[in-house]
C-alpha positions in Angstrom: -0.2 0.0 -0.1 1.5 3.3 -1.1 1.2 7.1 -0.7 -0.9 6.9 2.4 -2.2 10.7 2.8 -5.4 10.3 4.9 -7.2 8.8 7.8 -9.1 6.0 6.7 -11.3 5.1 9.7 -14.0 7.5 8.4 -14.4 6.4 4.8 -18.1 5.9 4.7 -19.2 6.2 0.8 -17.4 4.1 -1.5 -17.3 4.6 -5.2 -16.3 1.4 -7.3 -15.4 1.5 -11.0 -16.4 -1.9 -12.6 -14.1 -2.9 -15.4 -10.4 -3.6 -14.2 -11.5 -3.1 -10.7 -14.5 -5.4 -9.7 -14.0 -7.7 -12.8 -11.6 -8.7 -15.4 -13.5 -7.7 -18.6 -10.6 -8.2 -21.0 -11.7 -11.1 -23.3 -15.2 -9.5 -23.7 -14.5 -5.8 -24.4 -11.4 -6.7 -26.8 -13.2 -9.4 -28.8 -16.1 -7.3 -29.3 -13.9 -4.3 -30.4 -12.1 -6.6 -32.8 -15.5 -7.9 -34.2 -16.7 -4.1 -34.8 -13.3 -3.2 -36.6 -13.8 -6.3 -38.5 -17.0 -4.7 -39.8 -14.8 -1.8 -41.2 -12.4 -4.0 -42.8 -9.8 -3.7 -40.0 -8.2 -6.7 -38.8 -6.4 -6.8 -35.3 -5.7 -10.1 -34.4 -3.9 -9.3 -31.2 -6.3 -8.9 -28.4 -3.6 -7.3 -26.0 -3.4 -4.2 -28.5 -7.0 -3.6 -27.7 -6.7 -3.2 -23.7 -6.6 0.5 -24.1 -10.4 0.3 -24.8 -10.9 -1.0 -21.2 -11.9 1.9 -19.2 -12.6 5.1 -21.5 -15.9 5.5 -23.4 -15.8 3.7 -26.5 -16.4 6.6 -28.8 -13.3 8.2 -27.5 -11.2 5.3 -27.9 -12.4 4.4 -31.6 -11.6 8.2 -32.7 -8.3 8.2 -30.7 -7.0 4.8 -31.6 -8.3 4.5 -35.2 -9.0 8.0 -36.2 -12.7 7.4 -36.7 -14.9 10.5 -37.1 -17.9 10.9 -35.1 -20.3 9.0 -37.3 -18.0 6.1 -37.7 -17.4 5.7 -34.1 -21.1 5.9 -33.4 -21.5 3.1 -35.9 -18.6 1.3 -34.3 -20.4 1.2 -31.0 -23.4 -0.4 -32.9 -21.5 -3.0 -34.1 -19.7 -3.6 -30.6 -22.9 -4.0 -28.8 -24.1 -6.7 -31.6 -21.8 -8.9 -29.8 -21.5 -7.5 -26.2 -25.1 -7.3 -25.4 -25.3 -11.0 -25.8 -21.9 -12.6 -25.5 -19.4 -10.3 -24.6 -20.6 -8.9 -21.3 -20.6 -12.7 -19.9 -16.7 -13.2 -21.1 -15.8 -11.6 -17.8 -14.4 -12.9 -14.6 -14.7 -11.4 -11.3 -11.3 -10.8 -9.3 -10.9 -13.2 -6.6 -11.8 -11.6 -3.1 -14.2 -9.1 -4.4 -17.3 -10.5 -3.4 -15.8 -11.4 0.3 -14.6 -7.9 0.4 -17.9 -6.4 -0.6 -19.8 -8.2 1.8 -17.5 -7.2 4.6 -17.6 -3.7 3.9 -21.3 -3.9 3.6 -21.6 -5.7 7.1 -19.2 -2.9 8.5 -22.2 -0.2 7.4 -20.4 1.3 4.6 -22.5 2.8 1.6 -21.4 1.4 -1.8 -21.8 2.3 -5.2 -20.8 1.5 -8.6 -19.7 4.3 -10.8 -18.9 2.9 -14.6 -18.7 4.5 -17.9 -20.2 1.2 -19.1 -23.8 1.5 -20.3 -26.1 1.1 -16.9 -28.2 -1.9 -18.2 -25.0 -3.8 -19.0 -23.4 -3.0 -15.5 -26.4 -4.3 -13.8 -26.4 -7.3 -15.8 -22.8 -8.2 -14.8 -23.3 -7.5 -11.3 -26.2 -9.7 -11.2 -24.5 -12.4 -13.2 -21.6 -12.5 -10.5 -24.2 -12.2 -7.7 -22.7 -9.0 -5.9 -25.5 -6.6 -6.9 -27.1 -6.6 -3.6 -24.0 -5.2 -1.9 -24.8 -1.9 -3.8 -26.8 0.9 -2.6 -26.5 2.7 -5.8 -25.5 1.6 -9.4 -24.7 4.3 -12.0 -23.6 3.9 -15.6 -24.0 5.7 -18.9 -26.9 5.8 -21.1 -27.4 3.6 -24.2 -27.6 7.0 -26.3 -24.0 7.9 -25.3 -25.0 10.5 -22.7 -23.4 10.6 -19.2 -20.4 8.4 -20.6 -17.6 10.7 -19.2 -16.3 9.5 -15.7 -16.8 13.0 -14.2 -20.7 12.6 -15.1 -21.0 9.2 -13.7 -19.1 10.2 -10.4 -21.6 13.1 -10.0 -24.7 11.3 -10.6 -23.5 8.6 -8.0 -22.5 11.1 -5.5 -25.9 12.5 -5.8 -27.8 9.4 -5.3 -25.4 8.2 -2.3 -26.1 11.4 -0.4 -29.8 11.6 -1.0 -30.3 8.2 0.6 -28.9 9.7 3.9 -30.2 13.2 3.1 -26.7 14.4 3.7 -24.9 17.5 2.3 -22.6 16.7 -0.5 -19.6 19.0 0.6 -19.7 17.8 4.2 -19.2 14.3 3.1 -16.3 14.5 0.4 -13.8 13.8 2.8 -15.6 10.7 3.8 -16.0 9.5 0.0 -13.5 7.4 -1.8 -13.5 6.7 -5.7 -11.8 3.3 -6.4 -10.4 2.5 -10.0 -7.9 1.1 -12.1 -7.3 4.0 -14.7 -6.3 7.6 -14.7 -10.0 8.5 -15.6 -11.2 7.2 -12.3 -8.5 9.3 -10.4 -9.5 12.2 -12.3 -13.0 12.0 -11.8 -12.4 11.6 -8.0 -10.2 15.0 -8.1 -12.9 16.9 -9.8 -15.2 16.4 -6.5 -12.4 16.4 -4.0 -12.9 12.9 -3.3 -10.2 10.5 -2.0 -8.9 8.3 -4.8 -7.7 4.9 -4.7 -5.9 3.3 -7.7 -5.7 -0.6 -8.1 -2.8 -1.9 -9.8 -4.5 -5.3 -10.8 -6.5 -3.5 -13.6 -5.3 -2.0 -16.7 -3.4 1.1 -15.9 -0.1 1.5 -17.6 3.2 1.4 -15.3 3.1 4.7 -13.3 -0.4 5.9 -14.7 -2.2 6.0 -11.5 0.6 7.9 -9.6 0.9 10.4 -12.4 -2.8 11.1 -12.4 -2.2 11.9 -8.4 -4.0 9.0 -6.6 -4.0 9.3 -2.8 -3.2 5.6 -2.5 -2.3 3.0 -4.7 -2.9 -0.9 -3.9 -1.6 -4.0 -5.5 -4.2 -6.5 -4.3 -7.7 -7.0 -3.2 -6.5 -7.7 0.2 -4.7 -4.4 0.6 -8.0 -2.6 -1.0 -10.0 -4.3 1.8 -7.5 -3.4 4.6 -7.3 0.3 3.3 -11.0 0.8 3.0 -11.7 -0.8 6.3 -9.5 1.5 7.9 
């Protein structure tokens, strides 16, 4: 566990990213990207090269990595979802120890949320598939029409719903709220709202990415993460 800055015994509101944090979605996401690219005549046999698609909004990744314009990126997402909605979302694995950690945190009285850039309809199906949906008080993702796809928008809505449950004011609770994720986008989203940020290295961040983004804590295992969040 590195870069300890804050007291952890008062963490109450916990926001978790999904992909690369709770589950390992590599096979499903990369295979569906491969499927979409093939529709445009682009062959990419190496799934490892498609790992950067894990985390950010799909439209951003198709534009950045394959120079798609807005119209092409939108069509690529349609192709991606042809496969993902029925097959790809279940080509996924929960990280060992995650279910046990969530159960412990919930029993300890923490308020848990998922804040993911993935469409909420898919987020809920994945959480239900792995039998961890019941641990979360709030589940927020993007919309299928592309709205609320940026991390800061997802975090903002998750915070609104979490604080509303206990009728708590936002500003007074930001120092008791933690965003946990595996990419710089999660850390950046946390910082925009002055939340505590925790980066996990067992996901898909490149070496040094989480530290460069300014994560308050960086942990290497699920066990370290649970220890930190339990104070």
